[in-house]
A tleap script that builds the chain and sets N, CA, C and O, in Angstrom:
source leaprc.protein.ff14SB
mol = sequence {
  NMET SER VAL GLU ILE VAL ASP GLY SER THR
  VAL ARG SER PHE VAL ASP ASP GLU ALA ALA
  PHE ASN ALA SER VAL ASP GLY ARG PHE ALA
  ALA LEU ASP ALA ASP ARG ASP GLY ALA LEU
  SER TYR ALA ASP MET SER GLY GLU LEU MET
  ALA LEU ARG VAL LEU ASP THR HIE LEU GLY
  VAL ASP GLY ALA ASP ASP GLY LEU TYR ARG
  GLY LEU PHE ALA ARG PHE ASP ARG ASP GLY
  ASP GLY LYS VAL GLY LEU HIE GLU PHE ARG
  ALA GLU MET GLU VAL MET LEU ALA VAL ALA
  ASN GLY LEU GLY PHE LEU PRO VAL GLN MET
  VAL VAL GLU ASP GLY SER PHE LEU LYS VAL
  ALA VAL ASP ARG GLU LEU ALA LYS ALA CALA
}
set mol.1.N position { 104.112 194.104 -38.277 }
set mol.1.CA position { 104.736 195.518 -38.579 }
set mol.1.C position { 103.771 196.237 -37.697 }
set mol.1.O position { 102.633 195.914 -37.355 }
set mol.2.N position { 104.808 197.751 -37.280 }
set mol.2.CA position { 103.841 198.257 -36.611 }
set mol.2.C position { 103.993 199.966 -37.042 }
set mol.2.O position { 104.665 200.269 -38.028 }
set mol.3.N position { 103.549 200.649 -36.501 }
set mol.3.CA position { 103.829 201.821 -36.974 }
set mol.3.C position { 104.468 202.741 -35.428 }
set mol.3.O position { 103.991 202.863 -34.299 }
set mol.4.N position { 105.488 203.153 -35.944 }
set mol.4.CA position { 106.497 204.262 -34.758 }
set mol.4.C position { 106.984 205.529 -34.989 }
set mol.4.O position { 107.208 206.137 -36.035 }
set mol.5.N position { 107.092 205.784 -33.970 }
set mol.5.CA position { 107.790 207.521 -33.904 }
set mol.5.C position { 109.016 207.008 -33.773 }
set mol.5.O position { 109.464 206.443 -32.775 }
set mol.6.N position { 109.797 207.299 -35.240 }
set mol.6.CA position { 111.486 207.741 -34.760 }
set mol.6.C position { 112.102 209.139 -35.413 }
set mol.6.O position { 111.746 210.025 -36.189 }
set mol.7.N position { 113.369 208.737 -34.521 }
set mol.7.CA position { 113.875 209.937 -35.060 }
set mol.7.C position { 115.441 209.426 -34.904 }
set mol.7.O position { 115.660 208.486 -34.139 }
set mol.8.N position { 116.616 210.092 -35.685 }
set mol.8.CA position { 117.775 209.920 -35.864 }
set mol.8.C position { 118.700 209.839 -34.380 }
set mol.8.O position { 119.668 209.080 -34.317 }
set mol.9.N position { 118.335 210.607 -33.338 }
set mol.9.CA position { 119.152 210.035 -32.127 }
set mol.9.C position { 118.211 208.853 -31.578 }
set mol.9.O position { 118.632 208.397 -30.515 }
set mol.10.N position { 117.177 208.325 -31.998 }
set mol.10.CA position { 116.821 206.507 -31.551 }
set mol.10.C position { 117.668 205.951 -32.077 }
set mol.10.O position { 118.486 205.423 -31.324 }
set mol.11.N position { 117.870 205.810 -33.475 }
set mol.11.CA position { 118.894 205.040 -34.239 }
set mol.11.C position { 120.323 205.090 -34.055 }
set mol.11.O position { 120.981 204.062 -34.214 }
set mol.12.N position { 120.943 206.320 -33.693 }
set mol.12.CA position { 121.962 206.989 -33.550 }
set mol.12.C position { 122.519 205.928 -31.977 }
set mol.12.O position { 123.529 205.230 -32.068 }
set mol.13.N position { 121.880 205.967 -30.954 }
set mol.13.CA position { 122.044 205.720 -29.727 }
set mol.13.C position { 121.838 203.965 -30.007 }
set mol.13.O position { 122.445 203.332 -29.144 }
set mol.14.N position { 121.271 203.266 -30.803 }
set mol.14.CA position { 121.165 202.172 -30.851 }
set mol.14.C position { 122.986 201.668 -31.458 }
set mol.14.O position { 123.898 200.952 -31.044 }
set mol.15.N position { 122.788 202.332 -32.337 }
set mol.15.CA position { 124.435 202.132 -33.260 }
set mol.15.C position { 125.475 202.330 -32.477 }
set mol.15.O position { 126.437 201.562 -32.492 }
set mol.16.N position { 125.391 203.559 -31.571 }
set mol.16.CA position { 126.420 203.398 -30.476 }
set mol.16.C position { 126.663 202.793 -29.481 }
set mol.16.O position { 127.710 202.729 -28.838 }
set mol.17.N position { 125.547 202.256 -29.299 }
set mol.17.CA position { 125.814 201.113 -27.712 }
set mol.17.C position { 126.328 199.495 -28.936 }
set mol.17.O position { 125.688 198.650 -29.561 }
set mol.18.N position { 127.817 199.816 -28.718 }
set mol.18.CA position { 128.449 198.874 -29.766 }
set mol.18.C position { 127.900 197.337 -29.270 }
set mol.18.O position { 127.752 196.522 -30.180 }
set mol.19.N position { 127.618 196.934 -28.008 }
set mol.19.CA position { 127.423 195.842 -27.554 }
set mol.19.C position { 125.970 195.248 -27.892 }
set mol.19.O position { 125.734 194.057 -28.092 }
set mol.20.N position { 124.860 196.503 -27.925 }
set mol.20.CA position { 123.181 195.835 -28.084 }
set mol.20.C position { 123.077 196.006 -29.733 }
set mol.20.O position { 122.152 195.464 -30.338 }
set mol.21.N position { 124.123 196.826 -30.449 }
set mol.21.CA position { 123.778 196.694 -32.107 }
set mol.21.C position { 124.525 195.650 -32.423 }
set mol.21.O position { 124.111 194.926 -33.328 }
set mol.22.N position { 125.920 195.292 -31.695 }
set mol.22.CA position { 126.552 193.855 -32.512 }
set mol.22.C position { 125.776 192.574 -32.415 }
set mol.22.O position { 125.831 191.652 -33.229 }
set mol.23.N position { 124.941 192.631 -31.165 }
set mol.23.CA position { 124.178 191.543 -30.163 }
set mol.23.C position { 122.856 191.264 -31.517 }
set mol.23.O position { 122.242 190.197 -31.547 }
set mol.24.N position { 122.612 192.274 -32.444 }
set mol.24.CA position { 121.542 191.871 -32.793 }
set mol.24.C position { 121.661 192.257 -34.036 }
set mol.24.O position { 120.546 192.406 -34.536 }
set mol.25.N position { 122.840 192.571 -35.031 }
set mol.25.CA position { 123.361 192.287 -35.844 }
set mol.25.C position { 124.211 190.870 -36.246 }
set mol.25.O position { 124.346 190.378 -37.367 }
set mol.26.N position { 124.535 190.572 -35.446 }
set mol.26.CA position { 125.000 189.205 -34.942 }
set mol.26.C position { 123.491 188.181 -35.253 }
set mol.26.O position { 123.266 187.395 -36.173 }
set mol.27.N position { 122.778 188.521 -34.263 }
set mol.27.CA position { 121.235 187.400 -34.473 }
set mol.27.C position { 120.612 187.377 -35.674 }
set mol.27.O position { 120.274 186.268 -36.087 }
set mol.28.N position { 120.387 188.286 -36.306 }
set mol.28.CA position { 120.133 188.761 -38.024 }
set mol.28.C position { 120.801 187.760 -38.691 }
set mol.28.O position { 120.308 186.946 -39.473 }
set mol.29.N position { 122.365 187.896 -38.219 }
set mol.29.CA position { 123.112 187.315 -39.376 }
set mol.29.C position { 122.656 185.544 -39.015 }
set mol.29.O position { 122.262 184.757 -39.876 }
set mol.30.N position { 122.822 185.248 -37.670 }
set mol.30.CA position { 122.760 183.903 -37.668 }
set mol.30.C position { 121.372 183.471 -37.991 }
set mol.30.O position { 121.182 182.279 -38.233 }
set mol.31.N position { 120.049 184.600 -38.032 }
set mol.31.CA position { 118.869 183.671 -38.654 }
set mol.31.C position { 118.897 183.627 -40.024 }
set mol.31.O position { 118.023 182.987 -40.610 }
set mol.32.N position { 120.054 184.399 -40.839 }
set mol.32.CA position { 119.508 184.558 -42.165 }
set mol.32.C position { 120.872 182.951 -42.814 }
set mol.32.O position { 121.104 182.494 -43.933 }
set mol.33.N position { 121.346 182.655 -41.604 }
set mol.33.CA position { 122.479 181.847 -42.319 }
set mol.33.C position { 122.235 180.213 -41.975 }
set mol.33.O position { 122.718 179.443 -41.144 }
set mol.34.N position { 121.107 180.071 -43.182 }
set mol.34.CA position { 120.407 178.681 -43.181 }
set mol.34.C position { 121.384 177.400 -43.012 }
set mol.34.O position { 121.075 176.514 -42.215 }
set mol.35.N position { 122.564 177.324 -43.775 }
set mol.35.CA position { 123.141 176.362 -43.813 }
set mol.35.C position { 124.273 176.153 -42.297 }
set mol.35.O position { 124.962 175.209 -41.912 }
set mol.36.N position { 124.083 177.185 -41.895 }
set mol.36.CA position { 125.182 177.203 -40.375 }
set mol.36.C position { 126.886 177.010 -40.954 }
set mol.36.O position { 127.840 176.542 -40.332 }
set mol.37.N position { 126.837 177.589 -42.440 }
set mol.37.CA position { 128.344 177.489 -42.460 }
set mol.37.C position { 129.630 179.104 -42.245 }
set mol.37.O position { 130.804 179.300 -42.560 }
set mol.38.N position { 128.560 179.919 -41.560 }
set mol.38.CA position { 129.128 181.334 -41.009 }
set mol.38.C position { 129.186 182.270 -42.075 }
set mol.38.O position { 129.598 183.402 -41.824 }
set mol.39.N position { 128.791 181.929 -43.378 }
set mol.39.CA position { 128.903 183.105 -44.150 }
set mol.39.C position { 127.450 182.658 -45.164 }
set mol.39.O position { 126.937 181.574 -45.441 }
set mol.40.N position { 127.110 184.174 -45.543 }
set mol.40.CA position { 125.691 183.896 -46.133 }
set mol.40.C position { 125.952 183.989 -47.757 }
set mol.40.O position { 126.932 184.558 -48.237 }
set mol.41.N position { 125.102 183.453 -48.394 }
set mol.41.CA position { 125.188 183.198 -49.767 }
set mol.41.C position { 123.942 184.235 -50.366 }
set mol.41.O position { 123.262 184.945 -49.625 }
set mol.42.N position { 123.818 184.181 -51.601 }
set mol.42.CA position { 123.342 185.050 -52.273 }
set mol.42.C position { 122.206 184.428 -51.888 }
set mol.42.O position { 121.465 185.298 -51.429 }
set mol.43.N position { 121.456 182.884 -51.818 }
set mol.43.CA position { 120.659 182.307 -51.780 }
set mol.43.C position { 119.910 182.380 -50.098 }
set mol.43.O position { 118.716 182.219 -49.844 }
set mol.44.N position { 121.185 182.710 -48.977 }
set mol.44.CA position { 121.098 183.023 -47.607 }
set mol.44.C position { 120.090 184.296 -47.591 }
set mol.44.O position { 119.228 184.347 -46.714 }
set mol.45.N position { 120.194 185.259 -48.501 }
set mol.45.CA position { 119.758 186.924 -48.163 }
set mol.45.C position { 118.612 187.640 -49.284 }
set mol.45.O position { 117.928 188.663 -49.250 }
set mol.46.N position { 118.847 186.231 -50.542 }
set mol.46.CA position { 117.979 187.254 -51.607 }
set mol.46.C position { 116.372 186.984 -51.145 }
set mol.46.O position { 115.545 187.636 -51.781 }
set mol.47.N position { 115.817 186.000 -50.000 }
set mol.47.CA position { 114.337 186.227 -49.589 }
set mol.47.C position { 114.558 187.950 -48.495 }
set mol.47.O position { 113.743 188.870 -48.415 }
set mol.48.N position { 115.508 187.874 -48.027 }
set mol.48.CA position { 115.658 188.886 -47.340 }
set mol.48.C position { 115.429 190.710 -48.165 }
set mol.48.O position { 114.845 191.779 -47.986 }
set mol.49.N position { 116.174 190.158 -48.906 }
set mol.49.CA position { 116.467 191.386 -49.601 }
set mol.49.C position { 114.755 191.741 -50.390 }
set mol.49.O position { 113.879 192.560 -50.111 }
set mol.50.N position { 114.866 190.754 -51.372 }
set mol.50.CA position { 113.579 190.761 -51.966 }
set mol.50.C position { 112.166 190.998 -50.887 }
set mol.50.O position { 111.170 191.638 -51.225 }
set mol.51.N position { 112.319 190.442 -49.772 }
set mol.51.CA position { 111.055 191.187 -48.688 }
set mol.51.C position { 110.782 192.466 -48.576 }
set mol.51.O position { 109.634 192.875 -48.399 }
set mol.52.N position { 112.218 193.521 -48.705 }
set mol.52.CA position { 112.035 194.833 -48.582 }
set mol.52.C position { 111.182 195.760 -49.715 }
set mol.52.O position { 110.662 196.874 -49.658 }
set mol.53.N position { 111.300 194.764 -50.742 }
set mol.53.CA position { 109.947 195.804 -51.428 }
set mol.53.C position { 110.124 196.582 -52.219 }
set mol.53.O position { 109.548 196.783 -53.288 }
set mol.54.N position { 111.399 197.350 -51.473 }
set mol.54.CA position { 111.771 198.495 -51.919 }
set mol.54.C position { 111.581 199.212 -53.509 }
set mol.54.O position { 110.851 200.164 -53.786 }
set mol.55.N position { 112.398 198.505 -54.357 }
set mol.55.CA position { 112.297 198.769 -55.651 }
set mol.55.C position { 111.314 198.880 -56.500 }
set mol.55.O position { 111.342 199.725 -57.394 }
set mol.56.N position { 109.995 197.770 -56.277 }
set mol.56.CA position { 109.331 197.130 -56.853 }
set mol.56.C position { 107.968 198.586 -56.520 }
set mol.56.O position { 107.291 199.364 -57.191 }
set mol.57.N position { 108.209 198.223 -54.986 }
set mol.57.CA position { 107.174 199.261 -54.176 }
set mol.57.C position { 106.885 200.693 -54.144 }
set mol.57.O position { 105.838 201.336 -54.229 }
set mol.58.N position { 108.138 201.015 -53.996 }
set mol.58.CA position { 108.399 202.392 -54.247 }
set mol.58.C position { 109.193 203.361 -55.328 }
set mol.58.O position { 109.303 204.580 -55.193 }
set mol.59.N position { 109.676 202.657 -56.325 }
set mol.59.CA position { 110.364 202.656 -57.575 }
set mol.59.C position { 109.614 202.979 -58.956 }
set mol.59.O position { 109.647 203.880 -59.794 }
set mol.60.N position { 108.834 201.625 -58.731 }
set mol.60.CA position { 108.093 201.336 -59.911 }
set mol.60.C position { 109.244 200.282 -60.379 }
set mol.60.O position { 109.172 200.519 -61.585 }
set mol.61.N position { 110.046 199.490 -60.294 }
set mol.61.CA position { 111.006 198.424 -60.782 }
set mol.61.C position { 110.473 197.239 -60.831 }
set mol.61.O position { 110.181 196.831 -59.706 }
set mol.62.N position { 110.154 196.308 -61.930 }
set mol.62.CA position { 109.937 195.265 -61.337 }
set mol.62.C position { 110.717 194.291 -61.009 }
set mol.62.O position { 111.743 193.859 -61.535 }
set mol.63.N position { 109.846 193.835 -59.630 }
set mol.63.CA position { 110.601 192.720 -58.602 }
set mol.63.C position { 111.014 191.481 -58.831 }
set mol.63.O position { 111.678 190.785 -58.063 }
set mol.64.N position { 110.487 191.112 -60.245 }
set mol.64.CA position { 111.223 189.999 -60.502 }
set mol.64.C position { 112.699 190.207 -61.294 }
set mol.64.O position { 113.347 189.161 -61.289 }
set mol.65.N position { 113.193 191.035 -61.795 }
set mol.65.CA position { 114.901 191.913 -61.915 }
set mol.65.C position { 115.538 191.096 -60.640 }
set mol.65.O position { 115.625 191.643 -59.540 }
set mol.66.N position { 115.905 189.972 -60.828 }
set mol.66.CA position { 116.696 189.587 -60.297 }
set mol.66.C position { 118.184 190.377 -59.972 }
set mol.66.O position { 118.579 190.351 -58.806 }
set mol.67.N position { 118.780 190.886 -60.725 }
set mol.67.CA position { 119.995 191.643 -61.112 }
set mol.67.C position { 119.864 192.796 -60.036 }
set mol.67.O position { 120.758 192.800 -59.189 }
set mol.68.N position { 119.004 193.661 -59.946 }
set mol.68.CA position { 118.437 194.414 -59.220 }
set mol.68.C position { 119.076 193.832 -57.478 }
set mol.68.O position { 119.872 194.484 -56.803 }
set mol.69.N position { 118.570 192.710 -57.138 }
set mol.69.CA position { 118.979 192.424 -55.941 }
set mol.69.C position { 120.404 191.527 -55.496 }
set mol.69.O position { 120.807 191.136 -54.400 }
set mol.70.N position { 120.990 191.394 -56.987 }
set mol.70.CA position { 122.226 190.684 -56.880 }
set mol.70.C position { 123.073 191.504 -56.719 }
set mol.70.O position { 124.181 191.060 -56.417 }
set mol.71.N position { 122.910 193.073 -56.853 }
set mol.71.CA position { 123.591 194.341 -56.944 }
set mol.71.C position { 123.712 194.822 -55.585 }
set mol.71.O position { 124.714 195.377 -55.135 }
set mol.72.N position { 122.657 194.587 -54.963 }
set mol.72.CA position { 122.350 194.531 -53.564 }
set mol.72.C position { 123.228 194.051 -52.633 }
set mol.72.O position { 123.917 194.608 -51.778 }
set mol.73.N position { 123.065 192.848 -52.978 }
set mol.73.CA position { 123.916 191.402 -52.132 }
set mol.73.C position { 125.230 191.634 -52.576 }
set mol.73.O position { 125.971 191.104 -51.747 }
set mol.74.N position { 126.181 192.394 -53.867 }
set mol.74.CA position { 127.116 192.805 -54.187 }
set mol.74.C position { 127.946 193.872 -53.410 }
set mol.74.O position { 129.172 193.945 -53.498 }
set mol.75.N position { 127.051 194.826 -52.518 }
set mol.75.CA position { 127.247 195.806 -51.852 }
set mol.75.C position { 127.674 195.001 -50.438 }
set mol.75.O position { 128.305 195.696 -49.643 }
set mol.76.N position { 127.419 193.703 -50.060 }
set mol.76.CA position { 127.602 193.412 -48.851 }
set mol.76.C position { 128.992 192.400 -49.076 }
set mol.76.O position { 129.964 192.193 -48.349 }
set mol.77.N position { 128.667 191.952 -50.235 }
set mol.77.CA position { 130.031 191.277 -50.178 }
set mol.77.C position { 130.984 191.773 -50.906 }
set mol.77.O position { 131.098 191.820 -52.131 }
set mol.78.N position { 131.732 192.177 -49.985 }
set mol.78.CA position { 132.778 193.268 -49.925 }
set mol.78.C position { 134.197 192.801 -50.918 }
set mol.78.O position { 134.908 193.593 -51.536 }
set mol.79.N position { 134.347 191.407 -50.865 }
set mol.79.CA position { 135.687 191.089 -51.216 }
set mol.79.C position { 135.789 190.549 -52.492 }
set mol.79.O position { 136.739 190.441 -53.267 }
set mol.80.N position { 134.207 190.118 -52.574 }
set mol.80.CA position { 133.407 189.688 -53.880 }
set mol.80.C position { 133.702 187.949 -54.325 }
set mol.80.O position { 133.745 187.413 -55.433 }
set mol.81.N position { 133.868 187.402 -52.968 }
set mol.81.CA position { 134.171 185.638 -52.909 }
set mol.81.C position { 132.725 185.570 -53.005 }
set mol.81.O position { 132.860 184.385 -53.309 }
set mol.82.N position { 131.464 185.733 -53.030 }
set mol.82.CA position { 130.282 184.970 -53.302 }
set mol.82.C position { 129.567 184.964 -51.980 }
set mol.82.O position { 128.382 184.639 -51.908 }
set mol.83.N position { 130.205 185.284 -51.037 }
set mol.83.CA position { 129.665 184.994 -49.413 }
set mol.83.C position { 129.908 186.617 -48.966 }
set mol.83.O position { 130.691 187.485 -49.349 }
set mol.84.N position { 128.435 186.549 -47.592 }
set mol.84.CA position { 128.891 187.309 -46.968 }
set mol.84.C position { 129.327 187.023 -45.980 }
set mol.84.O position { 128.659 186.187 -45.372 }
set mol.85.N position { 130.624 187.516 -45.283 }
set mol.85.CA position { 130.955 187.179 -43.731 }
set mol.85.C position { 129.845 187.869 -42.951 }
set mol.85.O position { 128.728 188.343 -43.157 }
set mol.86.N position { 130.811 187.667 -41.834 }
set mol.86.CA position { 129.670 188.290 -40.634 }
set mol.86.C position { 130.489 189.530 -40.374 }
set mol.86.O position { 129.897 190.467 -39.838 }
set mol.87.N position { 131.996 189.701 -40.730 }
set mol.87.CA position { 132.652 191.293 -40.579 }
set mol.87.C position { 132.305 191.946 -41.713 }
set mol.87.O position { 132.669 193.121 -41.756 }
set mol.88.N position { 131.491 191.375 -42.977 }
set mol.88.CA position { 131.035 192.313 -44.209 }
set mol.88.C position { 129.720 192.304 -43.548 }
set mol.88.O position { 129.456 193.505 -43.486 }
set mol.89.N position { 128.747 191.670 -43.022 }
set mol.89.CA position { 127.539 191.944 -42.723 }
set mol.89.C position { 127.820 193.053 -41.623 }
set mol.89.O position { 127.714 194.174 -42.121 }
set mol.90.N position { 127.975 193.063 -40.988 }
set mol.90.CA position { 128.089 193.949 -39.861 }
set mol.90.C position { 128.721 195.484 -40.429 }
set mol.90.O position { 128.199 196.545 -40.087 }
set mol.91.N position { 129.874 195.415 -41.308 }
set mol.91.CA position { 130.152 196.832 -41.722 }
set mol.91.C position { 129.350 197.289 -42.961 }
set mol.91.O position { 129.617 198.292 -43.622 }
set mol.92.N position { 128.375 196.467 -43.183 }
set mol.92.CA position { 127.157 197.336 -44.104 }
set mol.92.C position { 126.099 197.712 -43.012 }
set mol.92.O position { 125.483 198.777 -42.976 }
set mol.93.N position { 126.023 197.037 -42.438 }
set mol.93.CA position { 124.568 197.112 -41.372 }
set mol.93.C position { 125.334 198.822 -40.639 }
set mol.93.O position { 124.629 199.387 -39.802 }
set mol.94.N position { 126.444 199.367 -40.944 }
set mol.94.CA position { 126.271 200.450 -40.227 }
set mol.94.C position { 125.964 201.834 -41.226 }
set mol.94.O position { 126.278 203.022 -41.149 }
set mol.95.N position { 125.054 200.874 -42.349 }
set mol.95.CA position { 124.112 202.108 -42.948 }
set mol.95.C position { 123.525 202.607 -42.170 }
set mol.95.O position { 123.230 203.768 -42.455 }
set mol.96.N position { 123.038 202.103 -40.839 }
set mol.96.CA position { 121.961 202.614 -39.807 }
set mol.96.C position { 122.651 203.530 -39.676 }
set mol.96.O position { 121.937 204.399 -40.177 }
set mol.97.N position { 123.880 204.213 -39.251 }
set mol.97.CA position { 124.336 205.617 -38.900 }
set mol.97.C position { 123.726 206.924 -40.383 }
set mol.97.O position { 123.506 208.128 -40.250 }
set mol.98.N position { 123.622 206.125 -41.572 }
set mol.98.CA position { 123.234 207.233 -42.807 }
set mol.98.C position { 121.774 207.374 -42.480 }
set mol.98.O position { 121.327 208.513 -42.614 }
set mol.99.N position { 120.728 206.198 -41.972 }
set mol.99.CA position { 119.497 206.819 -41.664 }
set mol.99.C position { 119.398 207.473 -40.499 }
set mol.99.O position { 118.349 208.080 -40.278 }
set mol.100.N position { 120.295 207.484 -39.672 }
set mol.100.CA position { 119.861 208.282 -38.521 }
set mol.100.C position { 120.228 209.361 -39.052 }
set mol.100.O position { 119.148 209.948 -39.125 }
set mol.101.N position { 121.078 210.131 -39.531 }
set mol.101.CA position { 121.479 211.091 -40.293 }
set mol.101.C position { 120.408 211.390 -41.386 }
set mol.101.O position { 119.997 212.539 -41.552 }
set mol.102.N position { 120.065 210.578 -41.959 }
set mol.102.CA position { 118.727 211.297 -42.726 }
set mol.102.C position { 117.199 211.616 -42.201 }
set mol.102.O position { 116.342 212.210 -42.856 }
set mol.103.N position { 117.060 211.115 -40.941 }
set mol.103.CA position { 115.688 211.166 -40.504 }
set mol.103.C position { 116.387 212.759 -39.507 }
set mol.103.O position { 115.816 213.844 -39.389 }
set mol.104.N position { 117.408 212.451 -39.081 }
set mol.104.CA position { 117.846 214.118 -38.134 }
set mol.104.C position { 116.874 213.948 -36.844 }
set mol.104.O position { 116.495 212.874 -36.377 }
set mol.105.N position { 116.545 215.293 -36.357 }
set mol.105.CA position { 116.100 215.564 -35.194 }
set mol.105.C position { 114.672 215.577 -34.912 }
set mol.105.O position { 114.065 215.765 -33.857 }
set mol.106.N position { 114.173 215.275 -36.392 }
set mol.106.CA position { 112.609 215.873 -36.305 }
set mol.106.C position { 111.900 214.259 -36.314 }
set mol.106.O position { 112.282 213.312 -37.002 }
set mol.107.N position { 110.777 214.276 -35.346 }
set mol.107.CA position { 110.363 212.850 -35.284 }
set mol.107.C position { 109.568 212.575 -36.298 }
set mol.107.O position { 108.808 213.491 -36.611 }
set mol.108.N position { 109.477 211.189 -37.168 }
set mol.108.CA position { 109.099 210.607 -38.100 }
set mol.108.C position { 108.226 209.516 -37.813 }
set mol.108.O position { 108.547 208.760 -36.897 }
set mol.109.N position { 106.849 209.253 -38.645 }
set mol.109.CA position { 105.697 208.337 -37.938 }
set mol.109.C position { 106.392 207.253 -39.449 }
set mol.109.O position { 106.259 207.596 -40.624 }
set mol.110.N position { 107.008 206.134 -39.048 }
set mol.110.CA position { 107.221 205.136 -39.995 }
set mol.110.C position { 106.611 203.477 -39.672 }
set mol.110.O position { 106.585 202.846 -38.615 }
set mol.111.N position { 106.316 203.239 -40.560 }
set mol.111.CA position { 106.187 201.436 -40.604 }
set mol.111.C position { 107.196 200.377 -40.511 }
set mol.111.O position { 107.843 199.981 -41.480 }
set mol.112.N position { 107.300 199.975 -39.438 }
set mol.112.CA position { 108.519 199.428 -39.225 }
set mol.112.C position { 108.045 197.615 -39.489 }
set mol.112.O position { 106.921 197.119 -39.410 }
set mol.113.N position { 109.492 196.882 -39.844 }
set mol.113.CA position { 108.899 195.770 -39.681 }
set mol.113.C position { 109.375 194.661 -38.383 }
set mol.113.O position { 110.574 194.598 -38.113 }
set mol.114.N position { 108.423 193.841 -37.643 }
set mol.114.CA position { 108.634 193.587 -36.597 }
set mol.114.C position { 110.177 192.762 -36.492 }
set mol.114.O position { 110.205 191.930 -37.398 }
set mol.115.N position { 111.207 192.737 -35.836 }
set mol.115.CA position { 112.735 192.268 -35.627 }
set mol.115.C position { 113.697 193.066 -36.237 }
set mol.115.O position { 114.908 192.863 -36.159 }
set mol.116.N position { 113.004 194.243 -37.025 }
set mol.116.CA position { 114.127 194.954 -37.911 }
set mol.116.C position { 114.984 195.846 -37.061 }
set mol.116.O position { 114.714 196.213 -35.918 }
set mol.117.N position { 115.795 196.076 -37.593 }
set mol.117.CA position { 117.104 196.907 -36.404 }
set mol.117.C position { 115.981 198.383 -36.366 }
set mol.117.O position { 116.016 198.922 -35.260 }
set mol.118.N position { 115.262 198.909 -37.132 }
set mol.118.CA position { 114.530 200.121 -36.389 }
set mol.118.C position { 113.779 199.489 -35.588 }
set mol.118.O position { 113.935 200.132 -34.550 }
set mol.119.N position { 113.053 198.650 -35.354 }
set mol.119.CA position { 112.044 198.376 -34.347 }
set mol.119.C position { 113.066 198.048 -33.084 }
set mol.119.O position { 112.723 198.197 -31.911 }
set mol.120.N position { 114.283 197.612 -33.470 }
set mol.120.CA position { 114.572 196.942 -32.062 }
set mol.120.C position { 115.341 198.202 -31.617 }
set mol.120.O position { 115.737 198.168 -30.452 }
set mol.121.N position { 115.683 199.540 -32.485 }
set mol.121.CA position { 115.930 200.839 -31.779 }
set mol.121.C position { 114.779 201.340 -31.160 }
set mol.121.O position { 114.936 201.689 -29.990 }
set mol.122.N position { 113.832 201.447 -31.572 }
set mol.122.CA position { 112.366 201.920 -31.005 }
set mol.122.C position { 111.998 201.214 -29.949 }
set mol.122.O position { 111.192 201.862 -29.282 }
set mol.123.N position { 112.279 199.952 -29.401 }
set mol.123.CA position { 111.984 199.220 -28.341 }
set mol.123.C position { 112.725 199.138 -27.285 }
set mol.123.O position { 112.425 198.713 -26.170 }
set mol.124.N position { 113.894 199.638 -27.744 }
set mol.124.CA position { 114.992 199.525 -27.023 }
set mol.124.C position { 115.344 201.161 -26.467 }
set mol.124.O position { 116.198 201.339 -25.599 }
set mol.125.N position { 114.643 202.205 -27.030 }
set mol.125.CA position { 114.613 203.664 -26.664 }
set mol.125.C position { 113.245 203.285 -25.442 }
set mol.125.O position { 113.297 203.833 -24.341 }
set mol.126.N position { 112.246 202.460 -25.730 }
set mol.126.CA position { 110.915 202.628 -25.051 }
set mol.126.C position { 111.447 201.862 -23.784 }
set mol.126.O position { 110.962 202.398 -22.787 }
set mol.127.N position { 112.177 200.919 -23.488 }
set mol.127.CA position { 112.692 200.253 -22.398 }
set mol.127.C position { 113.495 201.586 -21.733 }
set mol.127.O position { 113.046 201.985 -20.659 }
set mol.128.N position { 114.457 202.177 -22.209 }
set mol.128.CA position { 115.125 203.313 -21.470 }
set mol.128.C position { 114.391 204.212 -20.963 }
set mol.128.O position { 114.719 204.597 -19.841 }
set mol.129.N position { 113.099 204.873 -21.653 }
set mol.129.CA position { 112.289 205.475 -21.052 }
set mol.129.C position { 111.313 205.242 -19.983 }
set mol.129.O position { 110.697 206.084 -19.329 }
set mol.130.N position { 111.267 203.783 -19.902 }
set mol.130.CA position { 110.376 203.134 -18.994 }
set mol.130.C position { 110.834 203.301 -17.492 }
set mol.130.O position { 110.171 202.799 -16.585 }
savepdb mol mol.pdb
quit
């Protein structure tokens, strides 16, 4: 983890660079696809979803409630077949545009996970500035 300064333009620039964004999304998908079958099951994604700890850390919800994480998984599984394909994963990752819009143009200091999309966006922006 690291503390970074992020604003909406940093995230938007990353998402707008289709090649860089898709490469990052594809890499994350491949890393999660433990059995290498080209689709993510709940088992493949559950650790990642639970690692977010958003629900229990920020909302005081018991993290042991698997139903909450299954609901998040269902959001990715747009066709309801119990697996998340790359196209579904990419489509849901476009939530990064909502993150960008939420951040706006004022810089915000935040803790980001190494390897996360926000960290990749920040590192990309720093590399452009160097």
